[in-house]
N, C-alpha and C positions, 0 to 999 in steps of 0.2 A: 525767848520762846523756843521750845524744843519740838521740832517737827519730826514726822516719821522718817523723812529722808535725810535727817541730820547725820552728822558724823558719829555722834555717840550712839544713836540707834543702829546705824549700819554696823559699827564695830561690835556692838552687843549681839546683833543678829548673826554676824559672822562667827563670833566666839561660840554662840550656841550651836550653830550648824556644824562648825568644825569639831566641837566636842562630840556631837552625835555621830559624826563620821568616824570617830576613833582617832583622829589626828589632832592632837592637843596643841592648837595654836594659842599662844599667850600674848596678850596685848598689854604693854606696860601702862600703868595707871597714869603716868605723867603725860602720855601721848593722847589721853582722852580730852575731849572738849572740856573747858573749865566748868561749864554748867553740869556736865555729866559727872565730873569729879566731885563737885559740891553735893550733888544728889547722892552719889555713892557714899561719901563720908557721912552725910546726914542720916541716911536710913540704914547704914550698916553698923552704926554705933561705934565706929573707929575714929578717934580724934587725931591719930597720928598718921598722916598720909604716907610717911616714909616706911612705917612698919606695918602698914595695912596689908593683909593677905589678899591675893587676887580672888575675886568672886566670880561666879558663873553668871551668865546673863539671866538665868532663870531667877536667882535670888535678887538680882538687881531690879528686874521688872516687878518682882513680887513686892519689894519695898515701895516701889512707886505706886503700887495699887492703892496705897492709903490716901492718895489725893482725892478730893471730892469729885463726885461724878458730874455735877452741874454747878455753874456759878450762881450765887444767890441773886434774887431780883432786887434792883435798887429801890429804896422807898421813894414814894412820890415827893417831888419837890426837892430832891437832893441834887441839884444841878452842879454844886461845887465838887461833888464826888463822882461826876460822870466819867471822867477819864479813868479814875481808879476802878470803877465798876466795869468799864469796858475791858480793862486789862485783866481783871479777875475772870471775866467771861472767856477770854481767849485761853487763859491758863486752864480753866475747867474743861474747855473744849479739847485742848491738847491732852489733858489727862484721860478724857473719854476715849480719844483715839488710841492712846497708849494702852488703855485697858483692853480694847479690841485686839490689838496686836499681841498682847500677853496671852490671850486665849489661843490665838493662832499658833504662836511660837511654842507654847507649852504643849499643845496638842500634837504639833509636828514633832517636837522633841521626843515625847513618849512613844507616839506611833512609829516615827522614824527609827528610834532606837530598837524597838521590838522587831520591826521589819528587817533592819540591818542584821540583828543577831540571827534571826531565822534564815535569812538569805545566806549569811556566812556559813551556817551549819550545812545548808543544802549545797553550797559551792564546795565546801570542804569534802562532802561525801562524793562529789563528782571528780575529785582529783584522781589521777591515775594511780593504781596500786603498784608501788615499787617494791613490795615485799618479795616479789619473785626473785629479786637480785640479792636477797639476804644470804644466799649460799655463796655469793662472791666474797663478801666482806670478811667473814670469819677465817676463811682459808688464806686470804690475801694479806691480812693485817700485819702478821708477823713476817711473812716472806717478802713482802714488798716494802718493808719499813726502810730498807736501805736505799731503794730506788725512788720512793716518794716521800716528800717532806710532809709528814702527817701533822706537824704543828700548824703549817700554813693551811692545810685542809681543814683542821679543827677550827681555826679562826674564821675561815671563809664560810663554814656551814651556818653558824648562828646568824650572820648577816643575811644570808639567803633566806633563812627561816623567818626572820623578822619581816623581810620584804614580802615574802609569801603571805604572812599573816596580815600584812598591811593591805594587800591587794583586794581581798574579798570585799572589804568595806568600800573601797573605791569603785568597785563594779556596781554598787548599788546607789552611789551618790546621785546618779541621774534619776533614778526612781524617786529618791527622797525629794529632790528638787521639783520633779514633776508633781509630786504630791503637794508641796508647798505652793507651787504655781497654781494648782487647781483651787487650793484654799483661798489664795489671794484673789484669784479670778472670781471666785464666788463672793468674796468680800466686796470686791469692787463692783460686781454686778448687783450686790444687795442681798446678803444672807438674811433671811427673815428674822431670826432672833436678835441678831446684832442691829439689824436695821430698825427694829422696834425700839431698842434701847437708845438709839441715837437719832431718832426721827426729828426731834426738835432742833438738835445741833445741825443736822444735814440741811434742814429747811432754810437756815440762815447763812449757810456757806455759799460763797461765790462760785458760780459755775466754772469760771476760768481757773480758779485755784484747784477745783476738783479734777479738771482735765489734766492739769500739770502734775498732780500727785499720781494719777493713773499712769501717765507716760513715764514718770520717774520710777515707779515701782516696776513696771515692765522692763525698763532698761536695766535696772539693777538685777532683775531675775535673769534676763538674757546674758548679762555679763557673767553672773555666777555660773550659769549653765555652760557657757563657752569655756570659762576657767576650769570647770569640772571636766569637760571633755579633753582639754589639753593635759590636765593632770593625769587623767586615765590613760591617755595615749603614751604619756611619758613613762608611767610605770609599766605599761604593757610592753614597751620596747625594752625596758630594764629586765622584765621577766623573761622575755624572749632571749636576751643576751645571756642571762644566767642559765637558762635551759640549754642553750647552745654550748656554754662552757661545761655544763654538767654532762652533756652527751660526749664531748671530747674527752672528759676525764674518764667516763665509763669505757669509752673506746680504747683509751690507752691502757686501762687496767686489763681489759679482755685481750687486747693484742699481746701484752706481756705474758698473759696466761697461755696464749696460743704458742708463743715462742719457747715455752718450757721453763719459766722461772722455777716452777716446781712441777715435777712429773706426776701428774695424776689424771685420771680419766674424768673429763668434764661431764657432769650429769646432764641428762636431757631436760630441757625446760618444760614447764607445765603445759604450755600450748603445744609443744611437739608431742608429748605423751598423748594429749587429747586428739591431736590430728592423726596419730597412728591408729587409734581406736576407730576413728571415722573411716580411714582407708581400709581397714580390715572389714568393717561393716559393708563398705561399698563393694568389695570383692565378694563378700558372703552373699549379698543379695543385690546383684546389679540391676534387677528388674524393679526394685523398690516396692515389691508386693508386700513383704512383711518387714518393712523398714523399722529400724529402731526409733526411739523418741528422744535421742540425744540432741541438745541444742545446736543450732547452726544459724548463721545470719544469712537469710535468703534474700538476694537482691533481685527484685522484680520491677518491671516498668514497661511502658510502651516502647516500641522500637524507636531508636534515635532520641530517647528522652534524656540520655546522659548517664545511664547506669554504669557503663564501663568507665567513663570519666570520673565519676564519684569514687569508684573502686580504685582507680589509679591514684587519685589524690590521697586516699587513705593509705595505699601502699607506697606512696611517694615516688612512683616511677611510672613511665609510659610503657607498660608491659604488654598491652593488648593490641592486636591488629586493628587498624582503623579503615573505615570506608566512608564514602559520601552518600548517605541515604540508603545504602544497601545493608543487608543482614550480615553482620560479621560474627556475632556469637551464635554458633551453630550447635553447641553442646554445652552442658553444664561444666563450669570451671570452678573447682574448689581451691580457694587460695587460703593458705595458712599463714597468718601474719604474726611475727614475733620480733623481739629486739635482739640485735647482734652487733658486733663491732664493725662489720662490713655490710654494705648494701648489696646483697646478692639474692639470686633466685635459683631454684632447682626443682626439677620434676621428681615425682615420687619414684619412678622407675629408671632414673638416670643419675649417674654420678657427676655429670658436668655442672659446674657452677657458672652462672651468668653474672658478670660484674655489671650491676645496674648503673654504675657511675661512668661507664664507657658506652658511647653511642653505638659502636659496632656490636657489642654484646646485646644491647637493647634490641637492635634490628634483628639479630639472630634469634633472640627469644621470641619476638613477635612472629617471625617466620616459622619457628618451630611450633608455636601454639596454633597457627593457622593450618599447618600441615597436619597436626594431630586432629584438629577439628574435622578437616575434610576427609581424613582417613577413617574417622569414626562414623561418618555418615554412610549408610548403606546405599547401594545403587537404587536409584529411583526415589530417594528421600531427600529432604532439605535439611532436617535437623536430626540430632542423635540424642539418645538417652545416656550414652556412655559418658562417664565423668572423667575429666582431665584434672589430675591432682598436681598442684603447684604450691611451693612454699617460698615466701619472701621474708628475708630478714634484713634488719637495718637499724641504725641508731634512732631512737625515739618513736619507733612504730608501735602502735597499740596492738596488743596480742589478742587475736580472735580468729575465728574460722568463718569465711564468707563463701557463699556459692553464687556465682554470677550465672543467671539463667538467660536463655534466648529471649529477646524482646517480644512482647505480645503484639500481634498484628491484627488489623481489622479486615484486611482483604488479601487474598492470595493473588500474587502477581505472576506474570509470565516467567517461566523458568523454575517455579516452585512446584513441589508435589501438591496434589489436590488436598491432602490431609494435613498440610503444614500447620494451619491455624489450630486444628483440633489437637495435633501433637504437642504444640507449644502450650496450649491450655492444660493438657493432661500432665505434662512435665511440671509446670508451675504448681498445679494443684497437688501433685504428689509430694513436692517438697514443702508446700505451705500447710498441708494437712497435719504435719507433725505438730502436736500440741505444744512442744517446747521450742519450735523454730521461731526465731525473731525475723519478722518480715520487714525488710527495708524497702518501702514503697517509693519509687522514684517517679516524680511528675514533672513534665516539661512546663516551666513557667512562661515560656514564650508563645505557647499556643493556648487556644481557648480551653478552659477546664472542662467544658461539656464534651470535648472530643476524646477525653481520657477513657480508656477501656480497663486499665489495670485497677483503678479504684473500686469499680464494681466487683471485680474478681477478688480483691483483698477483703472487701466487706463481706463477701460470702464465706471466706475461710476464717476470718477473725471478726465477727460482727461486733464484739464488745471492745475491740481495739486494745486488748490487754498485752499484746506482743507485737504491735505494729509501730514503726517509726516512719513518719512521713517526711520526705525530702523534696523540696521545691528547687529545681535546678534552673539555670539561665535567668536568674533574677535580674541581672543587668539588662537583658533584652526585655524582660517583662516591665521593668520600670520605665524603659524608654518608649515602649509601644503602647502600654495600657493608658487609656485616658483617665482612669480612676485608680490611683495607687492603692486606695483602700481595699480594692479587690484582693491584692496580695495579702493584706492584713487579715481579710476574711479567710483566706486559704490557710495561713499559718496558725490561725486561731481555731481551725476545724469547723468553721461555720458555713463553708461553701460546699464541701463534699459531704455526702451522707455517711462516709466512713469515719470511724473513730480511731484514735491513735494515742500511744503513750506520750509522744512528743512530736513537735513540728519544727523543721529546720529549713533555712533558706541558704543556698550556697551558689557560688559562681565557679564554673569550671573552665575559665579561660575565655578567649575571644573566638574560639571555634577553629583555630588553626592546629593542624596535626603536628606542626613543627615546634610548638611552644613547649618549653621545659616546665617541670613541676615548680621550680623556684619562681619563674616568671608568672605562672598562673597564681601562685600564692600571693605574690606582690600585687597582682592585678585585683585579686579578690579582696585583700586588705584595703587597698586604695579605694575600691568601689564602696565598701561598707563604711569607711571613714567619712566619705563625702556624700553618702547616700542620704537623701531626706527621709527614707523609710526608717532608718535608725535614729536620725536626728529628731524626727517628729514623733517618735515613740510608737510607730506602727510595728516595728520589729524590736525585740529585746536583744541585748548584747549576747546572751547565752544561746540564742536561736540561730546565729549566723556563723559562717565559715565552716569549712570541712574539718578543721581542727576540733572545734566544739562537737561537731557531729561524731567524729571518730571517738572522742572521749565518752560521749553518751552511749554510743553503740557498744563499745567495749565494756563499759560498766554494766549495761543491761545484759550483755552476753554472759559475763561471769556470774552475775546474779542468778540467771536462769540455770547455768551449769551447776552451781552449788545447790540449787533447790531440787534438781532432777536427777543428778548423776547416780546417787546411791539407789534411788528407786529403780533406775535402769539396770544397775548391777544386780539387784535382786531378781529382776525378770530373767536375766541370762543365767543366773544361778539355778532358778527353777527349770529353765529349759535344758540346762546341762543334766540335771537329775533325771528328767524324763528320758532323754536320749540314752544315758548310761543304763537305765533300767531296761529299755527296749533291747539294747545290745546284749545284756546279760541273759535275757530270756530267750532270745532268738539265736545268738551265736556265742554260746558259753565257752567253747573250746578254741575259738579263733582270736587271733590278735586283732587289735583295732588298727588296720592298715588303711590309710586314705588312698586316694587315687594315685598320687605320685609314688607312694611306697609300693602299691600294687604294680604299678608300671615298672618300677625297678626290679621287682621280683620276676615279672614276666620277661623282662629284657634279658635277665640272666638265664632263664630257661631257654629262650630262643637261641641265644648264643651257644649254649651247651649243645643244642640240637644241631646247629651248623657245624660245630667242631666234630660231631660224630661222623660227618661225611668223610673226614680224613681217615677214619678208621675202617672204611670199606676196603676189602681185599682187592688186589689187582686182578685176580682171577674173576671175581664177581663183576668188576667193572668191564673187563674185556668180553666176558660171555654175554653180558647185557648189550654192550655196544655192537658186537658182531651180529647178534640175533636181530636187533632193531634195524641195523644198517641193511642187512639182506632183505628184510621185509620191505624196506623202503625202495631198494633198487632192483629187486628180483624181476618185477614186471618189465622194466626197461631192458634188462639183460636178455630175458627170454624173447620178448616181442620184437625188440629193435636190433638185437645183435645175433643171438643164437639162431632163431628161426630163419631170418633172411640168409644167413651164411650157410646153414645146413641144407637149404634147398638147392644149393649149387651142385654141379655134377662132379667136380674134382676137388682135391685137397688144396691145390694152389689157390683156386678162387676162394675157397672157404677161409684159408688163413689170411689172404689179402683183405677180404671183407671184414673179418674179425679185427684185424689190426687197425684198419681205418676207423671203424666204428668205436673201438676202445679209445683210440687217441682223441676223437671228438668228444666222447663222453667224459674223459678225464679232464680235458681242458675247460669244459663248460659247466657240467652239472655235478660230477661226482664229489668234488671238495665241498660244494655248498650243501649237498645232501648229507655228507658226513658230519659237518659242523652242526647242522640242524638236529641230526640224531643225537649228537653228543650233548647239545644244550637241552633237548627234551629229556634225555636220560638224567642229567643233573637235576632238573626240576622235579622229575618223578621221584628220584631218591630223596631229595630234600623234603618233598611232601610226605613221603613214606615215613621218614624219621619223625617228622612232626606229628603224624598220625599215631605212630607207636608211642611217643611220649605222652600224647593226650590220654592214652588208656592206662598209663602207669601212675595212678593216684595224682594226676595233675588237676589243678583247679580249672573247672570249666568256665570260670569267669574270664579266662584269657583267650577263649576260642576265637572270638571276633578279631581281637588284636593280632593273634598269630596268623590268621588267614590274611588280614590286610598287610602285614609285614611281608609275608611270602609273596603275595601278588605284586606289591610295590618293588620288592627286591628283584624279582624276575623281570619286571618291566624295565628296571634300570640297568640290568646286567647285559653287557654286550661282549661277545666272544672277541678275543684278540684277533685283529685283522691280519696280522703278520703270520698267524698260524695257518691261514688258508694257503699261502704261497708255498710254505714248506710242506704242507700236506699234499699239495698237488704234485710236487716233485716225487715224494715218497710213493704215492699211488701210481704215478706213471712208470717208475722204475720197477715196481712190483708187477705190473701187468706186462712189462716187456720181457720178463723172464719166462722161458718156456721149458726149462730143463727140470724134469722130475728126477730126482737123484736116487730114490729108493722105492721099493715095492709098497711100503706102508703109505707113502704119499699118493702113489697111484691108486691104491685101494680106497683111500680117503676121498680122492677126487671122484672115483666111480660111485662111491656111496653118496656123496654130495649130489652128484648128477642124478642118480636114481631117485633120491628123495625129492629133488626139485621137479623132475619130470613126472613122477607119480602125483605130486601135489597139483601140477598143472593139468594132468590127465583127469584127475578127480574133479577139478573145477570145470573142465570141458564137458565131462559126462553130465554134470549137474545142469549145465546150460542147455545141452541137447534134451535132457529129460524135461526141463521146463518148456522147451519149444514144442515138443510132440505130445506132452501130456502123459497121464498114467498108462502103463501097459495093462495087458489083460489081467495079470495077477492083482494089481492094485485096484483095478475096476471091480473085480469080483470081491476082494476082501474089504475094501474101504468104501464101496458103493460110490465111486467117482466116475464121471464121464468126461470125455474130451470135448473141448469147445470146437466150433466150426473151424477156427483158425488153426487150432492144434491138429485137427483132422487133416487139413490141407498140408501142414508141415510134415505130419507123419507120412503121408503119401509121397511127398517130395523126398523125404529122407530115404524111404525104401527104394525109390527110383535111383537116387544118387549112390546108394550103397551098392546097387548092382553094377553101376558104372565103375566104381572103385575096384570091385572084384575082377572086372574084365581088364582093368589097367592099373595094376598094383603100383607101378612107378609113375603114376600121373603127377603132373606138376601141381603147384598150389592154386592155379587159376583155371577156370573153365573157359573154353573157347565159345564163341557166339553160336557156332553150329551145334555144339554140345548142349548149350542152353536151349536152343530151339527144339532139339530132339527130345530133351527131357520134358519140355512143356507140352509137345504134341502127344507124347506117350501118356501124360497125365490127363490131357483132354480126352484121349481115347477111353479113359476109365471114368470120364465124367467129372474130372477135377479141374476147375479153372484156377490157374496159378499165375502169379506175376513173376517176371524174370528177376526182379530184385530179390524176391523171396527165395528164389532158387539159388542165387549166388550167396545169399546170407547163410542159408542152410549148408551149402557146400563148404563154406569157410570153416564152420564148426566141425563138420564131418571130416574134412581133410586134416584139420588140426588134431583131432583124435587119432586118425590113421597115422599121422606123422609121429605123434608122441608114442604110440604103441610100437612103431618100427624103431624109434630111437631107444626105447627101453630094451628092445630085443638086441639092438646093436651094442648097448651098454653091457649087457650080459656077456656078449661075445668078447668085449674088450677087457673083461676081467683077466683073461689069460694073454692079453696083448702087451704086457709090460716088457716081456723079453724081446719081442719084435721092435717095440719102440726104442728100447735101449740099444739094440744092435742096428737100428736104422734100416730094417728090412722093409721093402716096399711090397705090401700085399693089400690089394684092393679090398679084400674082405675084412682086414684088420687095421684099416686106417682110422685110428682113434683120435682124430684132431678135436672132436667135441669134448673128449675127456681132458685133453690138455687145456682147452678153453675153460672148463669148469675148475681145473686145478689153478689156473691163473686167477680166476675170480675168487676162489676160496683163499688163496694166499694173499690177495689184495685185501680181503676182508679181515684177515688175521692181523696183517701189518697195520692197517688203518685203525683197527680197534686198539692195538697196542699204543699207537701214536696218540690217539685221542685220550686214552687212559692216562698217559703221561702228562698231557696238557691239563687234564682235569685235576689230577692230584697235585701237580706242581704249581699250577697257575690259577685255574678257574675256580677251584674250591676256595682258595684264599681271597680271590677277588669277590666271590659271592659273599663270603663272610664279611668283607669290608663293606660291601653294599648293604648288607643287613644291618651292620652297625650304623651306617649313615642314615638309613631309614629309621632306625630306632631313635637316633639322636634328633632327627627332624620331627618325628612324632612326639618326642619328649618335650620339645619346645612349643608344640602346638596344643594348647590347653583345650581348644575346641575339639580337635581330633581325639584327644585322650578321653574327653567326656563322651564322645560318640562310641568309642571302642571298648571302654571299660565302664560298664553300666550295671545297674541292679540296686536293690534296696540296701544291700550290705555296704556297697561302695558309698552311696549317698549318706547313709547313717554314719559311717566313719568320717566322711568329709564334714558333716554337721558337727560331730563331736569335737573334731580338731578345731574348727573355727570358733565354736562357742567357748571352748576352753581358752583359746588364745584371746578372745575378746574379754572374757572374764578376768584373766590375768592382767591384761592391759588396763582394764577399768579399775581393778584393785590397786595397781601401781599408781594410777592417776589419782584415785581417791586418797591414797596415803600421802602423796605429794601435796594434794590440795589441803589436807588437814595440817600438814607441816607448815604450809604457807600461812594459814590462819594464825 
């Protein structure tokens, strides 16, 4: 009697399943059960067991289907044949059971074979595209033939290929057995068609025998499933070992290329070309207002959902700063992933490479990323829209471009800006609204799904889920904490959230410790899923778990999107370039297309030419300007504080003593400072004058703001040499000490200088008095002007004081109290009430005019006094000490102007030129400052033309490389 659980049936089933899996296990005929051999020979038509070919289980069971379905009923009264009839009954019953099993196995064979073939094709399409490295093999084959044993390599590759071909079928074995198990379960539970066919036999079967067969079938299925999982893990480890060896081989080849086995320039990889295009676009439109539609992988998720951890697993390095519950990602980070011989990272604007295999370089990279994020955040804000561009290369890394965005928050906490939530939403929407952006939606599996914010946001931006990939993180915590693991199945099947997605993945990103390495996280993830009942019970499928499968799927989707959209985007920029060029030709037909940087270099050269023109100023021009400005600055002090106090003394000795003392004090404290101030102001004025003159000589007015800013900043930074003050003080002191006038021209020049100065002061004094007393009778009649009451009082006071001066021509500079009283009483007698302070104030101006008039008269007398001065004659009428004073002042001005001119031409002009260069260099490095100083539609149009051309050229180069890869 052949039962379902017999050895022959088991081996036949195993032979069928193994054939369906693509692994052709052969069972020798001699090892079959004797009854099985007999049946095999009987129904296969082969009489020679030694020469009989092996048959498949399908034909074996097809032959057995010729047995009768039911045993015939025994005729009544045939008691002697009861035992034979009972035996025939069991044989018929066995044949019926085998008939049912035939349908099951045949159905599973056909369906399983089709499913395996379809799944193999899908799995093969998901394999990483290694055609990017085709450029390595042609150039290396002949030049590395001496260093690498190509025969061994050729022998190794077919074995690897066979194993790879073998693995896709093994990945689907679990699904096939699940299908068989479901069919067997339905059979044991009672399938309606089969149950109807076997109803009479089942009614006579013993209940204990039925229970035994159920348990036996289940045990067999469980054993087969466990054997399947062990086989799958075995070949998975074998595949990982071969992949590791393949990485090492590629690394050796690339390293030998770097060491210069053949000297050639290595071409940029496809992903590097694409990343350069995105970097240029980011600079072209940092505000993301008119952003391109080129594909990117946009990583979005709730705060602390594990976005950064997933990205690190894809990049295979802990490259991002970490925190406990606080916001760490404060600005978008664009990460360009590509394969290379060494695991390194580099910023777009920096030449430093960070070795990701060294912990100190990893720490330095995390610190640099954190610094750049904080630097990009403006004062009073929490997050920034400025993108940080980073590239990561390493063996086995899937090539793609990802953008890590700040985590979406539900509540603004203390220390955050009030608009932080809205800013994060706007940044996320700006990146996700790109119709070709792949949205990698990260959801924390350890928290309630209802608390998720990002799923609603993603549903708004991609309601059909045509470019969204959903990732459930922290599945280990979810399995441990959730009471119903089927909830995880609902999530990864897209039945729990309203959002739709291309694919659903479940990953584990470690135990939550920041000190874990990538390798330890990978091992933990693999161990978890190997032992997880989620995968064992069929809630999760094998291709839906681990970050490795996620990385492969995202990379495949990314490049598919790139190939579909990149040429369309190139056409958009081509049309934009045509429009910009047409606008330039119509508006600026005779001007070159100079962008902001080129215009800045042109303006820089013009400004430096203007500074050099300062060295061409003649010494005579410098000295005349300096002497004139210096006298204007110090003349008031000389007249009011030195000359007038000394001249009011009665004898020449007192006059000279007073003059010497006051000149010495003036030289020690004020004069050198005043002289340097005058020199510095003169240099500024001349610099501004030359720039203004150049501005009118066919210079481009687009540089006016820049030149003005450079001039102001240069003057602000320039400081006169401090040592020049000490030397200038000595020179001025020596010049004022000299009293010897050697010839008549010097004497005449001093008298002329004195007359000019006194006349200027007398004119100023007359103007002050005229304002005090108001218009005279002539002005009142001609101009119809009247005096004010105050002017009338002052006029009466002036008339009274003038009568006093006529009576006392040699009066001193001050009025005595009794004289003030007398003047006030005389005015009161005429009906004029006057204050004593007003009397003294009026007297000061009148006496000043009287003194200056007498000094001018004395100056005229001294014109013939040089002979007496030279002979040292003492004549009270011709004591010309005031002439000598003005000669000393005049000589000091000449010597000071000469000294300052030498300092200007020899030192300060060069220092100013140096300062101008430094300012221009600083402005040149500050793009924001240049954008503010060089403005206009012409500039912006040239900038747009340059960027669009550069983008178009990069896109064309990328498309060409993309076609070559195909």
